[in-house]
PARO-721923 format. One line per 5 residues: number of its first residue (from 1); their letters; for each residue x, y, z of N, C-alpha, C, O. Coordinates in steps of 0.2 Angstrom, whole numbers. Example, Ala and Ser with C-alpha at 12.3 -4.5 7.8 and 13.67 -1.06 7.14 Angstrom:
% PARO-721923
1> as> 66/-28/39/62/-22/39/66/-16/39/71/-17/42; 64/-11/35/68/-5/36/64/0/39/67/6/40
***
This chain:
% PARO-721923
1> mssff> 126/316/-43/122/322/-45/116/319/-49/117/316/-54; 110/322/-47/104/320/-51/104/325/-57/106/331/-57; 101/323/-62/100/327/-68/93/328/-70/89/323/-70; 91/334/-72/84/336/-74/84/339/-81/89/342/-83; 79/338/-85/78/341/-91/71/344/-91/66/341/-90
6> itgts> 71/351/-92/65/354/-92/63/358/-98/68/361/-101; 58/357/-101/56/360/-108/52/366/-106/49/367/-101; 53/371/-111/49/377/-111/52/382/-105/48/385/-101; 58/383/-105/61/387/-100/63/394/-102/66/398/-99; 61/396/-108/63/403/-111/59/408/-108/61/414/-108
11> rgfgl> 53/407/-105/49/412/-102/44/409/-97/43/403/-96; 40/413/-93/35/411/-89/36/406/-84/42/407/-80; 32/401/-83/33/396/-78/39/392/-78/43/390/-74; 41/390/-85/47/386/-86/53/390/-84/58/387/-81; 54/397/-85/59/401/-83/59/401/-75/65/401/-72
16> alarq> 54/402/-72/53/402/-65/56/395/-62/59/395/-57; 54/390/-65/57/383/-63/64/383/-63/68/381/-59; 67/385/-69/74/385/-70/78/390/-65/83/388/-62; 75/395/-63/78/400/-58/77/397/-51/82/397/-47; 72/393/-50/71/390/-43/77/384/-43/79/383/-37
21> dqqke> 78/381/-48/83/376/-48/90/379/-45/94/375/-42; 91/385/-47/98/388/-45/98/391/-39/103/392/-35; 92/393/-36/91/396/-30/90/392/-24/93/393/-18; 87/386/-25/85/382/-19/92/378/-17/96/376/-21; 92/378/-10/98/374/-7/99/367/-10/104/364/-11
26> lakkl> 93/364/-10/93/357/-12/95/356/-19/99/352/-21; 93/361/-23/95/361/-30/102/362/-31/105/359/-36; 105/366/-27/112/367/-27/116/361/-27/122/360/-29; 113/356/-23/117/350/-22/116/345/-27/120/341/-29; 110/346/-31/108/342/-36/111/344/-43/113/339/-47
31> fdrvv> 111/350/-44/114/352/-51/121/355/-51/122/359/-47; 125/352/-55/132/354/-55/133/358/-61/138/361/-62; 128/358/-66/129/363/-72/122/363/-75/118/359/-74; 121/369/-79/115/370/-83/117/371/-90/122/374/-92; 114/367/-94/115/367/-101/109/368/-105/103/366/-103
36> vvkld> 109/373/-110/103/375/-113/103/371/-120/108/371/-124; 97/368/-121/96/364/-127/90/366/-131/85/368/-129; 91/367/-138/86/370/-142/81/364/-144/83/358/-145; 75/365/-143/70/360/-144/63/363/-146/61/368/-143; 60/360/-151/54/362/-154/49/356/-153/50/351/-156
41> itdea> 45/356/-148/41/351/-146/35/349/-151/32/343/-151; 35/353/-157/30/351/-162/34/347/-168/31/345/-173; 40/347/-167/45/344/-172/48/338/-170/53/338/-165; 46/332/-172/49/326/-169/57/325/-171/61/323/-167; 59/328/-176/66/328/-178/70/332/-173/76/330/-171
46> sikqa> 67/338/-171/70/342/-166/71/339/-160/76/340/-156; 66/335/-158/65/332/-151/71/326/-151/74/326/-146; 71/323/-156/76/317/-157/84/320/-156/88/318/-153; 85/326/-160/91/329/-159/93/332/-152/98/331/-150; 88/334/-149/88/337/-142/90/331/-137/94/332/-133
51> aaeve> 87/325/-138/88/320/-134/95/317/-135/99/315/-130; 97/317/-141/104/315/-143/109/320/-140/115/318/-137; 108/326/-140/112/331/-137/113/330/-129/118/331/-126; 107/329/-126/107/328/-119/111/322/-117/114/322/-112; 110/317/-121/113/310/-120/121/311/-120/125/309/-116
56> akleg> 123/315/-125/130/317/-125/133/321/-119/138/320/-117; 129/326/-117/130/330/-111/131/325/-105/135/327/-101; 127/320/-105/126/316/-99/132/311/-98/134/308/-93; 136/311/-104/142/307/-104/141/300/-101/145/297/-97; 136/296/-104/135/289/-102/130/288/-96/128/283/-94
61> kgldv> 129/294/-92/124/293/-86/117/294/-89/116/296/-94; 112/292/-84/105/292/-86/102/299/-84/105/303/-80; 96/300/-86/93/306/-84/88/304/-79/85/299/-79; 88/309/-74/84/307/-68/77/309/-68/72/306/-66; 76/316/-70/69/319/-70/68/322/-77/72/326/-79
66> linna> 62/321/-80/60/325/-85/54/329/-83/49/326/-81; 54/336/-84/48/340/-83/46/343/-90/49/347/-93; 40/340/-92/37/343/-98/33/349/-96/27/349/-94; 36/355/-97/33/361/-96/30/365/-102/26/369/-101; 34/364/-108/32/368/-114/25/366/-116/23/361/-116
71> gvchy> 21/372/-118/15/371/-120/11/377/-121/14/383/-119; 5/377/-123/1/383/-124/-6/382/-120/-8/377/-119; -9/388/-118/-15/387/-114/-20/392/-117/-19/398/-116; -24/390/-121/-29/394/-125/-36/392/-122/-39/387/-123; -39/397/-119/-46/396/-116/-51/398/-122/-54/403/-121
76> vsdgv> -51/394/-127/-55/396/-133/-60/390/-135/-59/384/-132; -65/391/-139/-70/386/-141/-68/382/-146/-71/377/-147; -62/384/-150/-60/380/-155/-52/379/-155/-50/380/-149; -49/377/-160/-42/377/-159/-39/370/-156/-34/370/-154; -43/365/-157/-42/359/-154/-35/356/-157/-31/354/-153
81> ksift> -35/356/-163/-29/353/-167/-23/356/-165/-18/353/-163; -22/363/-164/-16/366/-163/-14/365/-156/-8/363/-155; -18/366/-151/-16/365/-144/-15/357/-142/-11/356/-138; -18/353/-146/-17/346/-145/-10/344/-147/-7/340/-144; -8/346/-153/-2/345/-156/4/347/-151/8/343/-150
86> vnvlg> 3/353/-148/8/356/-143/8/352/-137/13/350/-134; 2/352/-134/2/350/-127/1/342/-126/3/340/-120; -1/339/-130/-2/331/-130/3/328/-134/7/324/-131; 2/328/-140/7/325/-145/14/327/-143/19/323/-143; 15/333/-142/22/336/-140/25/333/-134/31/331/-134
91> vhwvt> 21/332/-129/23/329/-122/24/322/-124/29/319/-121; 20/318/-127/21/311/-129/28/310/-133/31/306/-131; 29/314/-138/35/314/-142/41/315/-137/46/311/-138; 41/320/-133/47/321/-129/48/316/-124/54/313/-123; 43/313/-121/43/308/-116/46/302/-119/50/298/-117
96> raflp> 43/300/-125/46/294/-129/53/295/-130/57/290/-130; 55/301/-133/62/301/-135/67/301/-129/73/299/-130; 65/303/-123/69/304/-117/69/297/-113/72/297/-108; 64/293/-114/63/287/-110/69/283/-109/71/280/-104; 73/282/-115/79/278/-114/84/281/-109/88/277/-106
101> llqkg> 85/287/-109/89/290/-104/86/290/-97/90/289/-92; 80/291/-96/77/290/-90/77/283/-87/78/282/-81; 77/278/-91/78/271/-89/85/270/-86/85/265/-82; 89/274/-89/96/273/-86/97/277/-80/102/277/-76; 92/281/-78/93/286/-72/91/283/-66/89/277/-66
106> tlkkv> 92/286/-60/90/284/-54/83/285/-51/80/281/-49; 81/292/-52/75/294/-49/69/292/-54/63/290/-51; 70/292/-60/64/290/-65/58/293/-64/52/290/-63; 58/300/-64/52/304/-63/50/308/-69/55/311/-72; 44/308/-71/42/312/-76/36/316/-74/31/314/-71
111> ahmsg> 36/323/-74/31/327/-72/28/331/-78/32/335/-82; 21/331/-79/18/335/-84/15/341/-81/10/341/-78; 18/347/-82/16/353/-78/10/355/-82/9/355/-88; 5/357/-78/-2/359/-80/-5/353/-84/-9/354/-89; -3/347/-82/-5/342/-86/-12/339/-84/-15/335/-87
116> sstvg> -15/342/-79/-22/340/-77/-26/346/-74/-23/351/-73; -32/345/-74/-36/351/-71/-43/348/-70/-45/343/-74; -47/350/-65/-54/348/-64/-58/349/-70/-63/346/-71; -56/355/-74/-60/357/-79/-61/351/-85/-65/351/-89; -55/347/-85/-55/342/-90/-57/335/-87/-57/330/-91
121> sitla> -60/335/-81/-63/329/-78/-69/327/-82/-74/331/-82; -69/320/-84/-75/318/-87/-81/317/-82/-87/318/-83; -79/315/-76/-83/313/-70/-87/320/-68/-93/320/-67; -83/326/-68/-86/332/-66/-88/336/-72/-89/342/-71; -89/333/-78/-91/337/-84/-97/341/-83/-97/347/-86
126> revqd> -102/338/-80/-108/342/-79/-108/348/-75/-111/353/-76; -103/347/-70/-102/353/-65/-99/359/-68/-100/364/-66; -95/357/-73/-91/363/-77/-94/364/-83/-90/367/-88; -100/362/-85/-103/363/-91/-103/370/-93/-103/372/-99; -104/375/-89/-105/382/-90/-98/385/-92/-98/391/-94
131> ilvpa> -93/382/-91/-86/385/-93/-85/383/-100/-83/377/-101; -86/388/-104/-86/386/-111/-79/386/-115/-78/391/-119; -76/381/-113/-69/380/-116/-68/373/-118/-64/370/-115; -72/371/-123/-71/364/-125/-65/361/-127/-63/356/-125; -61/365/-131/-54/363/-133/-50/362/-127/-46/357/-126
136> ykilk> -50/366/-122/-46/366/-116/-48/360/-112/-44/356/-109; -55/358/-111/-57/352/-108/-55/346/-111/-52/341/-108; -55/346/-118/-53/340/-121/-45/339/-120/-43/333/-119; -41/344/-121/-34/344/-119/-33/341/-113/-28/336/-112; -36/343/-108/-34/341/-101/-36/334/-100/-33/330/-96
141> aamns> -42/332/-103/-44/325/-102/-39/320/-106/-37/315/-103; -36/322/-111/-31/318/-115/-25/318/-111/-22/313/-111; -23/323/-108/-17/323/-104/-17/319/-98/-13/315/-96; -23/319/-95/-25/314/-89/-23/307/-91/-20/303/-88; -26/305/-97/-26/298/-100/-19/297/-101/-16/291/-100
146> ltvqy> -15/301/-105/-8/300/-107/-4/299/-100/0/294/-101; -5/303/-95/-1/302/-89/-2/295/-86/2/291/-84; -9/293/-86/-11/286/-83/-8/281/-87/-5/276/-84; -8/281/-94/-6/276/-98/2/275/-97/4/269/-97; 6/280/-97/13/280/-96/14/277/-89/19/273/-88
151> aleye> 11/279/-84/12/277/-77/11/269/-76/14/266/-73; 5/267/-80/4/259/-79/9/255/-83/11/250/-81; 11/258/-89/16/254/-93/23/254/-90/26/249/-91; 25/259/-86/32/259/-83/32/258/-76/37/259/-73; 27/256/-72/27/256/-65/32/251/-63/35/252/-57
156> kegft> 32/245/-66/36/240/-64/44/241/-65/48/238/-62; 45/247/-69/52/249/-69/54/254/-64/59/257/-64; 49/256/-60/50/261/-54/49/268/-56/51/272/-53; 45/269/-62/44/276/-64/38/279/-60/34/276/-58; 39/286/-60/33/290/-57/31/295/-62/35/299/-64
161> fmads> 25/294/-65/23/299/-70/17/303/-66/12/300/-64; 18/309/-66/13/313/-62/11/319/-67/15/322/-71; 4/321/-66/2/327/-69/1/333/-64/-3/332/-59; 5/338/-64/5/343/-59/1/349/-61/1/351/-67; -3/352/-57/-7/358/-58/-4/363/-54/-5/364/-48
166> pglgg> 1/367/-57/5/372/-53/1/379/-51/5/384/-51; -5/379/-50/-8/385/-48/-9/390/-53/-9/396/-51; -10/388/-59/-11/394/-64/-5/399/-64/-7/405/-62; 1/397/-65/6/402/-63/7/408/-68/11/408/-72; 3/413/-66/3/419/-69/-4/421/-72/-8/417/-73
171> gemad> -4/428/-73/-11/431/-76/-15/433/-71/-14/431/-65; -21/436/-73/-26/439/-68/-29/433/-64/-31/434/-58; -30/427/-67/-34/422/-64/-29/417/-60/-31/412/-57; -23/419/-59/-18/414/-56/-19/413/-49/-21/418/-45; -19/407/-46/-19/406/-39/-12/407/-36/-12/410/-30
176> ldpee> -7/406/-40/0/407/-37/4/411/-43/2/410/-49; 9/415/-41/13/418/-46/18/413/-48/19/408/-45; 21/414/-54/26/408/-57/31/406/-52/33/400/-51; 34/411/-48/39/409/-43/37/404/-38/40/399/-36; 31/406/-35/28/402/-30/26/395/-32/27/390/-29
181> gakas> 23/395/-38/21/388/-41/27/384/-43/27/378/-42; 32/387/-45/38/383/-47/41/380/-41/43/375/-41; 42/384/-35/45/382/-29/41/376/-26/44/371/-25; 34/377/-26/30/371/-23/30/365/-28/30/360/-25; 30/366/-35/31/361/-39/37/357/-38/37/350/-38
186> ldiil> 43/360/-38/49/356/-37/49/353/-30/52/347/-30; 46/355/-25/46/352/-19/42/345/-20/44/340/-17; 37/345/-23/33/339/-24/36/334/-29/37/328/-27; 39/337/-34/43/332/-39/49/329/-35/50/323/-36; 52/333/-31/58/330/-28/56/325/-22/60/320/-21
191> kagqe> 51/326/-19/49/322/-13/44/316/-15/44/311/-12; 41/317/-21/35/312/-22/38/305/-24/44/305/-27; 35/300/-22/37/293/-24/31/290/-29/27/294/-32; 31/284/-29/26/281/-34/19/281/-32/15/280/-36; 18/284/-26/11/284/-24/8/290/-28/1/290/-28
196> ysgkm> 11/294/-31/9/300/-35/8/298/-42/5/301/-46; 11/292/-44/11/290/-51/4/289/-54/0/285/-51; 3/292/-60/-4/291/-63/-9/296/-60/-15/295/-62; -7/301/-56/-12/305/-52/-10/312/-53/-4/314/-56; -14/317/-51/-13/324/-52/-10/326/-45/-13/324/-40
201> akvfi> -5/330/-45/-2/333/-39/-4/340/-39/-1/344/-43; -9/342/-35/-11/349/-35/-7/353/-31/-5/352/-25; -4/359/-34/1/363/-30/-3/369/-27/-7/372/-30; -1/370/-21/-4/375/-17/0/378/-11/5/374/-10; -1/384/-9/3/386/-4/-1/387/2/-6/390/2
206> es> 1/384/8/-2/385/14/-2/392/17/4/395/17; -7/395/19/-7/402/22/-6/401/29/-6/407/33
***
């Protein structure tokens, strides 16, 4: 049985991911139980405690997939510090804390949900200049870099680090609703190999 750890499942896209885990036929084969673990991604002590709890639940087995979903999305001109702490440092702290368990796992996959966006592209910065969300752009550029650095550092161990863009799961500007984005994201995560490592996996639904 493969094991998954998903952050931010109390609501929104994370909750949709958890529901998909229980609904999909493939997931029914992969998941033999669901355990809820308390975790505050802005608190390193809380993260370490959560990792220890997961380790105990795994009973000596490794963790196969880590999905970093918890985060905030503020399309504002300021607030860099707050969203950077949650979405970048929080993801880094969680990944670092769970790496020893992932190294013992079989699949060795880490997915940063909403980890990338063309709005955060340095190459395309001039093209998105009129989109006045500098904090959001900085965040996405940082997440791109974080994903690439982890991918390069752990590629020889067989890891796949990917930044998923799940179609803005929810809200008036959403490309996909949370359930659609969750299903498509899980399909990519479960099928993807190292060819996706260090890259963005754009989620979409074929019409």
